[in-house]
C-alpha positions in Angstrom: 64.9 92.2 61.5 67.7 90.0 59.5 66.9 86.0 59.1 67.8 83.8 61.5 70.2 81.0 60.7 68.8 78.5 58.5 66.1 80.1 57.5 65.4 80.4 54.0 64.7 84.6 52.8 63.7 85.2 49.3 65.7 87.8 47.4 64.8 90.1 44.3 66.7 92.2 42.5 66.0 96.4 42.5 64.4 96.5 39.2 61.9 94.1 40.3 60.8 96.1 42.9 61.1 99.0 40.6 58.7 97.6 38.1 56.1 96.9 40.9 56.4 100.7 42.1 55.7 101.9 38.7 52.7 100.3 37.9 51.1 100.5 41.3 51.7 104.4 41.3 50.4 105.0 37.9 47.4 102.5 38.3 46.5 104.3 41.2 46.4 107.5 39.5 44.4 106.6 36.1 42.0 104.5 37.9 40.9 107.7 40.5 41.4 110.1 37.9 38.4 108.1 36.0 39.7 107.8 32.3 43.0 107.7 30.5 42.8 111.3 28.8 42.6 112.7 32.9 45.0 110.6 33.6 47.8 111.6 31.0 46.5 115.0 31.7 48.2 114.9 35.1 50.8 113.2 34.4 51.7 116.4 32.1 50.7 118.7 35.0 53.1 116.6 37.4 56.0 116.6 35.0 55.8 120.6 34.5 55.7 121.2 37.7 57.4 118.8 40.3 61.4 119.5 38.7 60.4 123.1 40.1 59.0 121.9 43.2 62.6 119.6 43.5 64.2 121.8 42.4 63.5 124.6 45.3 63.7 121.8 48.2 67.1 121.0 46.9 68.5 124.3 46.9 66.9 125.5 50.7 69.2 122.6 51.8 72.1 123.3 49.8 72.1 126.9 51.3 71.9 125.5 55.8 73.8 122.1 55.3 77.2 123.8 56.5 74.9 124.9 59.3 73.4 121.9 60.1 76.4 119.3 59.8 78.0 121.8 62.2 75.8 121.9 65.1 74.7 118.1 64.7 76.3 115.1 66.4 78.3 112.8 64.2 75.2 110.0 65.9 73.1 111.5 64.2 71.9 109.9 60.8 73.2 111.7 57.3 68.7 111.2 56.3 68.2 113.3 59.7 70.9 116.1 59.3 69.2 116.1 55.3 65.6 116.9 56.8 66.5 119.2 59.0 68.6 121.2 56.3 66.1 121.3 53.9 63.5 122.3 56.8 65.9 125.0 58.5 66.4 126.3 54.9 62.8 126.7 53.8 62.4 128.8 56.7 64.9 130.8 56.1 63.5 131.3 52.2 60.2 132.2 53.6 61.8 134.6 56.4 63.9 136.1 53.5 60.5 136.7 51.0 58.9 138.3 54.2 62.0 140.5 54.3 62.7 140.9 50.8 59.7 141.4 49.6 58.6 143.8 51.9 60.7 146.3 49.2 59.6 147.3 46.0 61.0 145.0 43.3 61.6 142.1 45.4 59.5 140.0 43.7 61.0 139.5 40.7 62.3 136.0 39.2 65.5 138.3 38.8 66.1 138.7 42.8 64.6 135.1 43.3 66.1 132.8 40.0 69.6 133.3 40.9 69.7 132.6 44.9 67.4 129.3 44.0 70.3 128.4 41.2 72.9 129.0 43.4 71.2 126.8 46.6 71.3 124.3 43.8 74.8 124.6 43.2 75.7 124.2 46.4 73.4 121.1 47.2 75.1 119.3 44.4 78.6 120.0 45.7 78.0 118.9 49.3 76.6 115.6 47.8 78.3 114.8 45.4 80.9 112.8 47.0 77.9 110.9 49.2 76.2 110.0 45.5 79.3 108.4 44.2 80.0 106.5 47.4 76.7 105.0 48.1 76.3 101.2 46.7 72.7 100.1 46.1 71.8 96.6 47.4 72.0 93.9 45.0 69.7 92.0 46.8 66.3 93.5 48.4 63.8 91.1 50.4 60.5 90.8 51.7 60.8 93.9 53.8 61.6 96.5 50.7 57.8 95.5 49.4 56.8 98.3 52.3 57.6 100.9 49.3 54.4 99.7 47.7 52.2 101.3 50.2 54.3 104.1 49.3 53.9 104.0 45.4 50.3 104.0 45.8 50.1 106.9 48.3 52.0 108.7 46.1 49.6 108.1 43.6 46.5 108.6 45.5 48.9 112.0 46.3 48.8 112.9 42.7 45.3 112.1 42.0 44.6 115.4 43.7 47.5 117.4 43.3 46.6 117.4 39.5 43.4 119.0 40.4 42.8 123.2 40.5 43.3 124.1 44.1 40.2 124.2 46.3 38.1 121.8 44.3 38.6 118.5 46.4 39.3 120.4 49.2 36.1 120.0 50.9 35.1 122.6 54.0 38.9 123.6 54.0 38.6 125.0 50.3 37.4 128.1 51.7 40.4 128.3 54.0 42.4 128.0 50.5 40.8 130.3 48.4 40.5 133.2 51.2 43.9 133.2 52.5 46.2 130.6 52.1 46.5 131.3 48.3 44.5 134.5 48.1 47.2 136.5 50.3 50.5 135.4 48.4 48.6 136.5 45.6 48.0 139.8 47.0 51.3 140.0 47.4 52.1 139.0 44.1 49.9 141.5 42.4 50.8 144.6 44.5 54.4 143.6 43.9 55.5 143.8 47.5 54.5 141.9 50.9 52.2 144.2 52.7 49.3 144.5 55.4 46.0 143.4 54.4 44.0 144.4 56.8 40.9 143.1 55.2 42.1 139.5 55.8 43.2 139.1 58.8 44.6 135.7 58.0 47.6 137.8 56.4 48.7 138.4 60.1 49.2 134.5 60.9 52.8 133.0 60.8 53.4 132.5 56.4 56.4 130.5 56.7 54.6 128.3 53.9 52.4 131.1 52.0 55.6 133.0 51.5 57.1 129.9 49.7 53.7 129.6 47.4 54.5 133.3 46.9 57.8 132.4 45.6 56.2 129.7 43.4 54.2 132.4 42.0 57.6 134.6 41.7 59.5 132.2 40.0 56.1 131.0 37.4 55.1 134.4 36.5 51.7 133.9 37.9 49.1 133.2 40.7 47.6 130.8 38.8 50.7 129.5 37.3 52.0 129.0 40.7 49.0 127.2 42.1 49.9 123.4 41.0 53.7 124.8 42.4 52.3 125.3 45.5 50.3 122.0 46.4 53.7 120.5 45.1 55.0 122.1 47.5 52.7 121.6 50.8 52.7 117.8 49.7 57.0 117.5 49.4 56.8 118.0 53.4 54.5 114.8 53.5 57.3 113.1 51.3 60.0 114.9 53.6 58.3 113.5 56.7 57.9 109.6 55.4 61.5 109.7 54.1 63.0 111.3 57.7 61.2 108.4 59.3 62.6 106.2 57.5 66.1 107.3 57.2 66.6 108.6 60.9 65.6 105.1 61.8 67.0 102.4 59.4 70.3 102.0 60.5 69.5 101.3 64.4 65.9 100.3 64.0 65.1 99.1 60.6 61.6 97.7 61.3 60.1 100.2 63.2 61.2 102.2 60.1 59.5 100.4 57.7 56.2 100.2 59.8 56.5 103.5 60.9 56.9 105.1 57.3 54.4 103.0 55.7 51.6 104.1 58.1 52.3 107.3 57.9 52.4 107.6 54.4 49.1 105.9 54.3 47.1 107.9 56.9 43.7 109.1 55.5 44.0 112.4 56.4 47.9 113.2 56.0 47.1 111.4 52.1 44.0 114.5 52.2 46.0 117.5 52.8 48.6 116.4 50.5 46.4 117.4 48.1 45.5 121.3 49.5 47.7 124.0 49.1 47.9 124.6 53.0 50.0 124.1 56.1 49.2 121.4 58.2 52.1 119.0 56.5 54.6 121.5 57.2 53.3 120.7 60.9 53.5 116.9 60.6 57.3 116.8 58.9 58.9 119.6 61.4 57.1 117.6 64.6 59.0 114.3 62.5 62.5 115.8 62.6 61.9 117.2 66.0 60.5 113.5 67.5 63.5 112.3 65.6 66.6 114.9 67.4 64.4 114.2 70.9 65.3 110.3 70.5 69.0 111.6 70.3 68.5 114.2 72.9 67.0 111.3 75.3 70.0 108.9 74.7 72.7 111.4 74.7 71.6 114.9 75.7 74.3 117.5 73.9 74.1 121.0 72.7 73.7 120.2 69.5 70.8 117.7 69.5 68.7 120.5 71.4 69.4 122.6 69.4 68.4 120.9 66.6 65.3 119.7 68.1 64.6 123.6 69.2 65.4 124.9 65.6 62.2 122.3 64.1 59.9 123.5 66.7 61.0 127.0 65.8 60.3 126.4 62.5 56.9 124.4 62.9 55.9 127.6 64.9 57.0 130.0 61.3 54.0 128.0 60.4 51.2 128.3 62.1 50.0 129.7 65.4 48.3 126.1 66.5 52.2 124.7 66.4 53.1 126.4 69.7 50.3 124.2 71.1 50.6 121.3 69.5 54.6 121.1 69.0 56.9 123.6 70.7 55.0 123.2 73.8 54.3 119.4 74.1 58.5 118.5 73.2 60.1 121.2 75.6 57.7 120.0 78.3 58.8 116.4 77.4 62.8 117.6 78.0 62.0 119.6 80.9 60.1 116.4 82.6 63.4 114.2 81.6 65.8 116.8 82.5 64.6 116.6 86.4 67.2 119.2 88.5 70.5 118.1 86.2 71.7 121.8 85.2 72.8 120.6 82.1 70.0 119.2 80.7 68.2 122.3 81.5 70.5 124.5 79.5 69.6 122.5 76.6 65.9 122.9 77.2 66.7 126.6 77.9 68.5 126.1 74.4 65.9 124.4 72.5 63.3 127.3 73.4 65.6 130.1 72.6 66.0 128.4 69.2 62.4 128.1 68.8 61.4 131.7 69.9 64.4 132.8 67.4 62.6 130.9 64.3 59.7 132.8 65.7 60.5 136.1 65.9 60.4 137.5 62.2 56.6 136.8 62.3 56.4 138.3 66.0 57.9 141.6 65.3 56.3 141.9 61.9 53.0 141.7 63.6 54.3 144.5 66.5 54.9 146.7 63.9 52.0 146.2 62.2 49.6 146.2 64.9 50.9 146.3 68.5 50.3 142.9 68.9 52.8 139.8 68.1 50.0 137.7 67.5 47.2 139.1 66.5 45.0 138.2 65.4 45.5 136.1 68.6 45.4 137.5 72.6 43.9 140.7 71.9 42.2 141.4 75.3 46.3 140.9 76.0 48.4 142.8 73.6 45.5 145.0 72.0 43.2 144.5 68.6 45.2 146.5 66.4 42.9 147.9 63.4 40.0 146.0 64.5 36.9 148.0 66.1 35.1 146.2 69.4 32.6 144.0 67.2 34.9 142.7 65.2 37.1 141.6 68.0 34.4 140.1 69.8 33.3 138.5 66.9 37.2 136.9 66.5 37.2 135.9 70.2 33.9 134.6 70.7 33.7 132.8 67.1 37.1 130.6 68.0 35.9 130.1 71.9 35.8 126.1 72.0 32.4 126.7 73.6 28.9 127.7 72.1 28.3 131.3 72.0 25.7 133.4 70.2 27.4 135.3 67.1 28.4 139.0 66.9 26.5 141.0 66.1 23.0 139.2 67.3 20.6 138.8 64.2 17.6 140.5 64.8 15.5 137.1 64.4 17.0 134.1 66.3 19.5 132.1 64.2 17.8 129.4 61.9 20.2 126.7 63.1 21.3 125.9 66.6 24.7 123.7 66.5 24.4 121.0 68.6 25.5 120.7 72.2 28.4 118.1 72.6 31.1 117.5 75.4 34.8 116.7 75.2 34.7 112.9 75.3 32.5 112.9 72.1 33.9 115.1 70.4 37.2 113.6 70.3 35.3 110.3 69.3 34.0 112.1 66.7 36.8 114.0 65.7 39.2 111.6 66.1 38.8 108.1 67.5 35.9 107.6 64.9 36.5 110.3 61.9 37.5 108.1 58.6 39.8 110.8 58.4 41.7 109.1 60.9 40.9 105.6 59.7 43.5 103.7 61.0 44.3 105.4 64.6 41.9 102.7 66.8 43.5 99.8 65.0 47.4 101.3 65.4 46.6 102.1 68.8 45.2 98.3 69.7 47.8 97.0 67.6 50.7 99.1 69.8 49.3 97.8 72.6 49.3 94.2 71.8 52.7 94.5 70.2 53.9 95.7 73.7 52.1 93.1 76.1 53.1 90.2 73.7 56.8 91.4 73.3 57.1 91.9 76.9 60.2 94.3 76.3 59.8 97.7 78.9 60.0 100.7 76.6 62.3 102.8 76.2 62.3 106.7 77.5 61.7 108.3 74.5 58.3 106.0 73.7 57.6 107.6 77.0 57.9 110.9 75.7 55.8 110.5 72.4 52.5 109.0 74.9 53.5 112.6 76.6 53.7 114.2 73.1 50.1 113.2 72.4 48.8 113.2 75.3 49.4 117.0 75.2 48.2 117.8 72.0 45.0 115.7 72.9 44.5 118.2 76.1 45.2 121.2 73.8 42.6 120.0 71.3 40.0 119.7 73.5 40.7 122.9 75.3 41.2 125.0 72.8 40.4 124.2 69.7 37.9 121.0 69.9 35.0 123.2 67.8 37.8 123.5 64.9 38.3 121.1 61.7 39.7 117.8 62.8 42.8 118.6 60.7 44.3 120.9 63.5 44.8 117.5 65.7 47.0 116.1 62.5 50.2 116.2 64.2 49.3 113.8 67.1 49.4 111.4 63.9 53.2 111.6 64.0 54.0 110.1 68.4 50.7 107.6 67.6 52.5 106.5 63.7 56.3 105.9 65.5 54.6 104.2 68.8 52.8 101.8 66.5 55.6 101.2 64.3 58.0 100.4 67.2 55.4 98.2 68.9 54.9 96.2 65.5 58.2 95.8 65.8 58.7 94.4 68.8 55.5 91.7 67.9 57.2 90.9 65.0 60.6 89.9 66.8 58.8 87.3 69.0 60.7 84.3 68.5 57.6 81.8 69.9 53.9 82.1 70.3 53.5 82.8 73.8 50.3 81.0 74.2 52.2 77.9 73.4 54.2 75.8 75.9 57.5 76.8 77.2 58.7 72.5 75.9 57.6 74.4 72.6 60.4 74.4 69.5 61.0 77.7 67.7 59.7 78.2 64.3 62.0 79.0 61.5 60.4 82.3 61.1 59.6 84.9 64.1 56.5 83.9 65.5 55.5 87.9 65.7 55.7 88.3 62.3 52.6 86.8 60.7 50.1 89.0 63.1 52.1 92.4 62.8 52.2 92.1 59.5 48.5 91.6 59.4 47.8 94.7 61.6 50.6 96.6 59.3 48.8 95.8 56.4 45.1 96.1 57.9 46.0 99.9 59.2 47.4 100.6 55.7 44.9 99.1 53.7 42.0 101.0 55.1 43.9 104.3 54.9 44.5 104.0 51.6 40.5 102.7 51.0 39.6 105.8 52.8 41.8 108.3 50.9 40.9 106.9 47.7 37.1 107.5 48.8 37.1 110.9 49.8 39.3 111.5 46.7 36.2 110.8 44.7 33.4 112.1 47.3 35.5 115.0 46.7 36.4 115.7 43.1 33.0 116.7 41.8 33.1 119.6 44.4 32.7 123.5 43.2 33.8 125.7 45.5 32.3 129.4 44.2 29.5 129.5 42.0 30.6 129.8 37.7 32.2 133.3 37.6 33.4 134.4 34.0 34.5 137.7 34.1 33.6 138.5 30.0 30.5 137.1 30.2 29.7 139.1 33.7 30.9 142.4 31.1 29.6 142.1 28.3 25.6 140.9 30.1 26.4 144.9 31.9 27.3 146.1 28.1 24.3 145.1 26.7 21.6 146.1 29.5 22.7 149.5 29.3 25.0 151.7 26.8 27.2 153.2 29.8 28.3 149.9 30.5 29.7 149.2 27.2 32.8 151.3 28.8 33.3 148.5 31.6 35.9 146.1 29.4 37.2 143.1 31.0 40.0 144.6 32.1 38.2 147.1 33.9 35.8 144.9 35.8 36.7 145.0 39.5 33.6 143.3 41.9 33.1 143.8 45.6 32.2 140.5 47.1 29.8 140.7 50.0 29.4 137.6 52.1 31.9 135.7 49.6 35.7 135.9 50.9 37.1 132.9 48.9 38.6 135.5 46.4 41.1 133.4 44.7 39.5 132.7 41.7 38.0 135.9 41.4 39.7 138.8 39.0 42.5 140.7 39.9 42.0 144.1 42.3 38.5 142.1 43.8 37.6 144.3 46.9 36.3 141.4 49.9 36.7 141.0 53.2 36.7 138.6 55.9 33.7 137.6 59.0 35.7 139.5 60.9 37.7 142.3 59.3 35.2 145.6 58.4 33.6 145.3 55.1 34.0 148.2 53.3 30.2 148.7 52.1 29.0 148.4 55.8 31.3 150.8 56.8 29.3 153.2 54.4 26.2 151.9 55.3 26.6 152.7 58.9 28.1 156.0 57.7 24.3 157.2 56.9 25.7 158.7 53.7 22.7 157.3 51.8 22.3 155.4 48.8 23.3 157.8 45.8 26.1 158.8 47.9 27.1 154.9 48.7 26.9 154.2 45.1 29.3 157.3 44.0 31.9 155.7 46.8 31.3 152.4 45.0 32.5 154.0 41.7 35.2 156.2 43.3 36.3 152.6 44.2 36.6 151.3 41.0 33.9 148.7 41.6 31.7 147.9 38.4 29.8 145.1 40.2 28.8 143.7 43.7 28.5 140.1 44.1 26.4 139.0 46.6 26.2 135.7 48.3 22.8 135.4 49.9 23.6 131.6 51.2 27.3 132.8 53.0 25.8 135.9 54.6 23.2 134.1 56.2 25.5 131.4 57.3 28.1 133.8 58.9 24.7 135.8 60.7 23.9 132.3 62.4 27.7 131.3 63.2 30.1 134.4 63.6 28.0 136.9 63.1 27.8 138.9 60.1 26.8 143.2 59.5 22.9 143.5 59.8 23.4 146.2 57.3 24.5 143.9 54.5 22.7 140.7 55.8 19.3 142.4 55.9 15.8 141.1 56.2 17.1 138.0 53.9 15.8 135.7 56.3 12.6 137.2 56.9 11.6 137.5 53.2 12.5 133.8 53.0 10.1 133.1 55.2 7.2 134.8 52.5 8.4 133.4 49.8 11.0 136.7 48.7 14.8 135.4 47.6 16.2 138.2 47.2 16.8 141.9 47.7 17.3 143.4 50.9 17.1 146.8 52.3 20.1 148.2 51.0 20.6 146.7 48.1 17.5 148.3 46.7 17.5 151.3 47.6 21.2 151.9 46.6 19.1 150.9 43.5 21.8 148.2 42.0 21.2 146.6 38.3 20.8 142.9 38.3 22.6 141.1 36.2 22.1 137.5 37.2 21.1 135.6 39.7 22.7 132.1 40.2 21.4 129.5 41.9 22.6 126.6 44.1 23.1 123.9 41.4 25.0 126.9 39.3 22.2 127.5 36.5 21.3 131.3 35.3 18.2 132.6 36.2 17.2 136.1 33.7 18.2 139.2 35.3 14.9 140.8 37.2 15.1 144.7 39.2 13.8 144.3 42.9 12.5 141.3 45.1 12.3 137.7 43.4 9.5 135.7 44.8 10.0 132.2 44.4 9.8 128.5 46.1 12.7 127.5 48.2 14.2 125.4 45.5 14.3 128.0 43.5 15.9 130.9 45.3 19.3 132.5 44.3 22.3 131.5 46.2 24.0 134.3 44.3 22.9 138.0 43.0 25.7 139.7 40.6 24.8 143.9 40.9 26.0 146.2 38.5 27.1 149.3 39.5 25.5 152.5 37.2 28.0 154.5 36.1 26.1 157.7 36.5 
């Protein structure tokens, strides 16, 4: 909005804004950390990793800027072209890691540091002229205060980013430690990208996880690259907010500020910024794709259609769900407005081809490894790869939106059944009434109010935003409503863009619509106050909710305490032959537990949907002595059994009966541990770990205890002879 004639506008210098932004971010960070020392340590983590994260992002854009600048039309803003080149470059890095990393020697700093350095030099050369020609505004007005919101959001993001992976993940910690970080860690330790048949998630599109692997390669270790991985994921969120502002500020400055501020303060977006996950990459690709769709809807060209397709393809290379939540809705909207016009239909085909091309590396990898291009999906259509019939059924039934019994069915009925729900109730609980989407209701109400009062017809693009959001909600209800709410996080993008436009319209309303027609026009637009009120309320709720989520989660322990050296020492002290198992020789077999990231290198595990090596040995009826001999042959020194996790899986997805055994029945009689399988193998108990993390004195055989004292974990030692 521009000031009206005669209206006095208060201005201030950019350094005054900087004097507000820096304290806002730092105070937020230090308050959430709880102490000055913790805040200082957090800043050390940030300063030692953020430069490398920025270098990776910058170099990615350097490699692809010539391509994007050639295909993008001149009418596109420089900010949108820049964001597109960065996203395309990050896709290029992920695909190159897949291809080059598949060869021995392809995952070394000698290969990838030159790539990063050359890309950064190219980016610097391309940016030199625009930077030297750019002049900053000498005076700013109140509209610039929206960046205080961004600074507070940045402080909240940094608070979670500087916590070890999984410790503020809530229920998502399982996914983070089971595959988002564990899969690239296994690739790094193996020295190449290969198939992991014990982890079906390694067959997902891993566009972002390959960047995590790149960080591990550049930093020289899996744990050394952990914080860098989190920062790379958060970078997608920063890029999404910046793209909204930079792409819209020239033609729709009010929408640019409102929408960027709203997106930056959505609680689930801030929550995801703390995680080494992939959903913010989906959000960022969707932002860029929708903004290219905006240009295409106004002046259809092959270049804008191609850029939109590149962004949807990049999203599909990040996660399978992007097909239904991003690529499908956008291509459907393009098709809907094309009608029978041949040129526009050709543009839709071009965008679809670009989507398929960027998705193709992962489809080809899976087709070559399993025969199914979208494994582990569509197994009934394309084949189940290395899975047996039970694993396939467990996956299909476990990921169905309706309630299905576990596979295999337990001997006794499951102790807990998921509650009966319906689609509308799920939509209300997971989206409208979910504090993770704390501002959605207010945004929807504000959008409706703004359009009603402004009485201006919506743009064609806004209709496409509504259609995109509607398809996303429909896909979620039909296919994934039993999944975590983060799966529907892409819907926040069209909602924020719609709400930003509605608030911009409301802010531009000159006169009170309830006043008479003869009432004089005020000096400032009447709608500015209600628009600012709705905006500040939504933003305040979002930031407060995100801070509360951090405080609730910051003491979460992703796994029970596990010290490799302590475990080896305990084993050596219990029996003399165990003295040979030094910490370097320690190899653990996980049963029930699959969050292997914080366990020693070489840990053996399997997800709930893959064949467990111990269950396979038992199923072959080899006998206890032969099973123990096979474990020793595999180099297994200890078996870590998570009883509670086995029981949970037994009652939900399903878990091999040979492993979970009669644990539930023993609980009913007061015997907490010691199922038939582990008793007959005569494994030695090293220690029990209760739910609260306390250690129970080692005892062989079943343990009789009150329910509150039941061990969650038992660690067994495999005898050497």
